[in-house]
Backbone as a ProteinNet text record, in pm:
[ID]
protein_1_A
[PRIMARY]
XXXXXXXXXXXXXXXXXXXXXXXXXXXXXXXXXXXXXXXXXXXXXXXXXXXXXXXXXXXXXXXXXXXXXXXXXXXXXXXXXXXXXXXXXXXXXXXXXXXXXXXXXXXXXXXXXXXXXXXXXXXXXX
[TERTIARY]
85.1	0	89.4	72.1	165.8	161.5	60.5	50.1	137.4	194.9	272.1	409.8	503	635.7	676.2	756.1	802.5	916.7	903.7	1006.3	1081.3	1201.1	1275.5	1196.7	1188.4	1112.2	994.8	970.6	871	729.2	711.2	575.2	574.5	454.1	435.6	410.9	458.8	435	382.9	297.1	246.4	357.8	364.9	458.5	390.6	465.7	406.1	398.6	460.5	465.6	371	260	168.9	79.2	61	-22.4	-169.2	-215.1	-354.5	-430.4	-541.1	-623.6	-672.2	-655.6	-704.2	-610.8	-488.8	-394.2	-264.3	-211.3	-79.7	-22.2	98.9	160.5	83.3	0.9	-81.3	-203	-233.7	-349	-436.9	-560.2	-656.2	-766.9	-795.5	-900.1	-1029.9	-1132	-1261.6	-1255.8	-1147.1	-1130.8	-1071.8	-1038.5	-980.7	-1079.6	-1030.7	-1117.5	-1190.4	-1314.5	-1395.1	-1417.4	-1348.6	-1362.9	-1267.9	-1293.7	-1205.4	-1256.6	-1183.3	-1228.7	-1230.2	-1319.9	-1335.2	-1355	-1335.2	-1375.5	-1526.8	-1588	-1732.2	-1761.9	-1676.2	-1693.6	-1690	-1589.7	-1579.2	-1695.5	-1742.1	-1855.1	-1982.8	-2005	-2125.7	-2118	-1997.3	-1982.6	-2011.4	-1957.2	-1981	-2128.3	-2191.4	-2334.2	-2418.1	-2384.1	-2460.9	-2442.6	-2323.9	-2302.4	-2386.9	-2392.1	-2470.7	-2619.5	-2667.1	-2808.2	-2840.6	-2751.6	-2774.6	-2779.9	-2690.5	-2692	-2821.5	-2875.4	-3003.1	-3116.8	-3120.8	-3222.8	-3210.4	-3088.2	-3067.4	-3119	-3088.2	-3129.3	-3280.4	-3336.2	-3477.2	-3575.9	-3535.8	-3629.6	-3589.7	-3481.6	-3440.7	-3396.6	-3353.1	-3307.3	-3157.8	-3114.1	-2972.7	-2902.7	-2777.6	-2700.1	-2552	-2476.4	-2331.1	-2268.1	-2166.6	-2090.9	-1955.5	-1929.1	-1800.4	-1722.6	-1601.2	-1511.2	-1402.7	-1436.1	-1350.1	-1246.5	-1246.3	-1151	-1193.5	-1101.3	-1128.3	-1161.7	-1280.1	-1322.5	-1292	-1237.4	-1204.9	-1241.3	-1245.5	-1274.5	-1333.1	-1395	-1453.5	-1564.5	-1591.7	-1695.3	-1658.3	-1532	-1488.3	-1482.6	-1529.5	-1530.7	-1393	-1304.4	-1171.6	-1172	-1254	-1259.8	-1207.8	-1176.6	-1124.5	-1222.5	-1352.1	-1450.7	-1515.6	-1475.6	-1530.8	-1430.1	-1369	-1269.9	-1131.7	-1089.4	-966.2	-843.1	-840.7	-725.2	-718.8	-832.6	-837.2	-792.3	-834.8	-793	-641.5	-581.7	-436.2	-364.5	-413.5	-349.5	-358.2	-474.4	-488.8	-399	-390.6	-303.5	-158.4	-116.8	20.6	43.2	-49.8	-36.1	-27.4	-113.5	-116.5	-25.1	55.2	151.4	84.5	-34.4	-104.6	-59.1	-57	-19.3	-132.8	-96.6	-193.2	-160.7	-262.9	-244.5	-295.9	-218.8	-256.8	-280.1	-374.8	-402.9	-352.1	-339	-294.8	-143.8	-93.4	49	135.5	100.6	174.7	180.3	82	74.3	178.5	237.1	343.4	292.1	165	110.5	171.3	199.3	265.8	169.1	40.4	-55.8	-47.7	-61.3	-65.1	-210.7	-264.8	-405.6	-418.2	-526.7	-557	-647.8	-653.3	-736.4	-793.7	-923.9	-990.1	-1068.3	-1038.6	-1110.4	-1251.3	-1347.8	-1488.2	-1513.2	-1443.1	-1459.1	-1416.8	-1308.6	-1262.8	-1362.3	-1419.7	-1519.4	-1642.3	-1688.7	-1806	-1778.1	-1658.7	-1622.1	-1620.2	-1569.8	-1565	-1705.1	-1791.2	-1927.4	-2006.4	-1985.2	-2058.6	-2011.5	-1892	-1836.4	-1900.4	-1963.5	-2030.8	-1958.3
-117.9	0	123.7	217.4	327.5	432	430.8	534.2	509.2	390.9	359	309.5	328.5	270.9	204.6	104.2	35.3	114.3	149.6	224.5	128.6	89.6	-6.2	-135	-189.9	-312.6	-291.1	-166.7	-145.7	-120.3	-43.2	-12.2	52.9	63.9	140.7	285.6	377.1	519.1	581.6	682	754.8	840.7	849.6	940.5	1075.6	1183.1	1316.7	1371.9	1309.2	1364.4	1294.4	1245	1170.7	1260.4	1387.7	1478.7	1440.6	1381.4	1338.3	1441.7	1490.1	1590.4	1537	1618	1581	1491	1472.1	1384.7	1458.2	1440.6	1494	1407.8	1437.9	1363.3	1383.6	1488.1	1513.3	1421.3	1356.5	1266.6	1291.4	1247.8	1258	1353.7	1451.3	1549.4	1512	1592.8	1568.1	1592.9	1649.5	1670.7	1549.6	1443.3	1323.8	1263.8	1223.3	1171.7	1044.1	1032.9	914.5	830.5	864	788.8	669.9	577.8	462.9	340.6	230.4	104.4	111.3	33.3	26.7	-118.3	-143	-272.5	-270.3	-385.4	-387.6	-309.4	-321.7	-247.4	-96.7	-51.2	90.2	139.7	56.6	94.5	111.8	25.7	39.8	164	197.7	320	442.5	445.2	557.3	565.7	451.1	450.2	509.1	477	531.5	682.8	732.8	877.7	944.8	884.2	940	939	830.6	822.8	929.9	948.6	1052.5	1190.4	1217.6	1346.6	1366.7	1260.7	1269.5	1304.2	1238.1	1268.9	1412.8	1458.2	1595.3	1694.9	1669.9	1760	1755.3	1635.3	1621.3	1644.3	1620.3	1632	1738.6	1810.5	1920.3	1877.9	1754.5	1710.8	1741.1	1748.8	1771.8	1637.9	1634.6	1512.3	1543.4	1450	1463.4	1334.8	1349.1	1233.5	1236.8	1136	1123.8	1010	1037.7	932.6	914.9	840.6	832.6	721.8	639.9	529.6	422.1	375.3	266.2	324.2	291.1	332.5	218.6	251.9	149	199.5	107.6	142.7	25	53.1	-56.2	-126.3	-246.6	-330.7	-381.6	-374.8	-435.2	-585.7	-659.4	-805	-866.2	-795.8	-848.7	-962.1	-945.8	-1044	-978	-1056.8	-1002.9	-903.2	-932.6	-846.4	-744.8	-738.8	-639.7	-619.7	-503.7	-476	-526.2	-495.3	-552.8	-509.9	-388.5	-347.4	-427.3	-449.6	-533.7	-675.1	-724.2	-855.9	-862.7	-760.5	-758.3	-753.4	-668.9	-658.1	-789.2	-853.6	-981.7	-1088.6	-1089.8	-1187	-1164.2	-1038.6	-1008.1	-1048.9	-1013.6	-1043.4	-1194.3	-1270.3	-1415	-1491.3	-1413.6	-1472.3	-1565.1	-1522.8	-1596	-1546	-1632.8	-1596	-1517.3	-1414.8	-1334.6	-1348.5	-1369	-1377.4	-1249.3	-1195.7	-1076	-1114.5	-1048.1	-1082.5	-977	-852.8	-746.8	-732.9	-671.7	-642.1	-765.1	-872.5	-998.9	-1059	-1026.9	-1085.3	-1035.3	-918.4	-867.1	-791.7	-751.5	-677.7	-540.3	-473.4	-343.1	-225.3	-250.4	-143.3	-47.2	81.4	184.1	226.1	215.7	247	354.8	430.3	525.8	459.3	514.8	460	576.7	575.2	681.1	616.9	659.2	605.8	664.3	583.3	625.1	747	758.8	876.7	1003.7	995.7	1111.4	1148.2	1048	1075.8	1142.6	1091.4	1151.2	1295.7	1323.2	1460.1	1550.7	1499.5	1576.9	1609.4	1508.4	1528.2	1619	1604.4	1683.2	1827.9	1857.4	1993.1	2093.3	2045.9	2130.2	2260.7
0	0	0	-90.9	-106	4.5	90.7	192.4	315.1	325.8	444.2	404.3	492.1	472.3	602.4	593	712.2	772.5	898.2	968.6	1060.2	1020	1099.6	1110.6	1226.4	1246.9	1340.7	1382.1	1486.3	1436	1327.7	1284.4	1147.3	1090.7	968.6	1007.5	926.3	948.9	820.8	835.5	720	663.8	533.3	468.7	452.1	467.4	460.3	318.7	222	87	-9.7	36.8	-50.5	-134.1	-96.3	-173.8	-171.9	-64.9	-52.3	29.3	-25.5	41.5	176.4	281.8	413.4	491.3	442.5	509.7	536.9	657.8	692.1	803.9	845.3	955.5	1085.7	1090.9	1209.8	1214.4	1103.6	1101.1	979.9	991.4	882.2	924	838.6	869.4	798.2	819.6	755.6	605.7	554.5	410.4	338.6	411.6	351.4	252.4	138.1	32.6	76.4	36.7	66.5	-58.8	-166.3	-290.2	-290.3	-378.2	-393	-320.8	-331.7	-271.4	-119.6	-62.1	82.8	124.3	250.9	304.3	320	338.7	366	493.8	593.7	718.4	691	614.9	583	499.1	406.3	321.2	403.4	503.3	584.8	673.2	721.4	800.2	713.9	592.2	501.6	463.8	437.9	403.7	516	640.8	753.4	763.6	730.7	730.6	622.8	506.1	396	430.8	489.4	528.9	632.4	731.9	832.2	766.8	672.3	603.3	526.1	466.4	395.9	492.3	608.7	708.6	756.7	779.7	824.8	721.7	594	487	463.9	456.8	417.6	530.1	653.4	765.3	866.4	839	925.6	1064.5	1079	1210.8	1226.4	1349.7	1377.9	1392.4	1353.8	1366.4	1372.5	1424.2	1433.9	1382.9	1300	1253.2	1321.9	1401.1	1469.2	1405.7	1365.3	1315.3	1419.6	1521.9	1639.3	1634.9	1535.3	1535.7	1633.3	1712.6	1806.1	1943.5	1993.5	2126.2	2223.2	2339	2438.2	2576.7	2669.3	2807.4	2881.3	2995.6	3072.9	2995.3	3030.7	2971.6	2833.2	2795.3	2670.7	2689.6	2591.2	2601.4	2578.6	2509.9	2483.5	2382.5	2277.6	2169	2041.8	1943.4	1817.4	1756.7	1762.4	1696.5	1790.8	1915.6	2009	2121.1	2122.7	2225	2187.4	2064.3	2012.4	2092.2	2145.8	2225.9	2355.9	2416.6	2536.2	2501.2	2386.2	2339	2325.9	2262.6	2245.3	2379.9	2471.3	2602.9	2680.4	2676.4	2745.6	2683.8	2551	2484.5	2524.1	2530.1	2570.9	2717.1	2802.3	2944.9	2971.7	2904.2	2925.4	2827.5	2750.1	2656	2553.3	2507.1	2401.5	2265.6	2167.5	2031.3	1966.1	1889.4	1815	1666.7	1584.5	1440.1	1376.1	1283.3	1209.3	1064.1	998.1	859.1	761.7	803.4	713.3	710.6	606	593.2	617.2	549.3	554.3	695.3	777.2	910.9	1008.2	980.7	1066.5	1188.3	1187.5	1301	1316	1204.8	1208.7	1197.8	1197.4	1181.4	1300.3	1271.1	1374.7	1389.3	1508.7	1531.7	1637.9	1627.7	1732.1	1834.2	1951.4	2058.6	2136.4	2157.7	2232.3	2346.1	2468.1	2583.6	2585.9	2621.9	2620.4	2708.5	2820.8	2908.3	2836.7	2758.9	2684	2573.4	2507.2	2404.7	2466.2	2579.5	2645.8	2685.3	2737.1	2774	2651.3	2539.3	2415.9	2365.6	2358.8	2309.2	2403.3	2532.2	2631.8	2637.1	2587	2598.2	2502.6	2396.2	2294	2277.2
[MASK]
++++++++++++++++++++++++++++++++++++++++++++++++++++++++++++++++++++++++++++++++++++++++++++++++++++++++++++++++++++++++++++++

């Protein structure tokens, strides 16, 4: 994938010279392009945003679209499909093997993490 390069052996890092709208070393802004191929998961998230925008426009309701990445905190189940950070921490703690499917199974993906308390404080701050 051209947007990432391997930095040493520790992780993938975004390159700053990609010339992609809405992207910089600081992260991804709301101007980041939504065109191009997506995963089924990404396509359903985008579809829900489009549907919400249609309701807002056609029925005059208020809405907010948050692209928060991975939310974590208490009550995480710690499974691959729900609470993946908790899953990773438990696997590390109990010395369980973890399998990765992306990037040749190297587990080099860089992910953001937002604690639910911080998200609630952000949304509540208006």
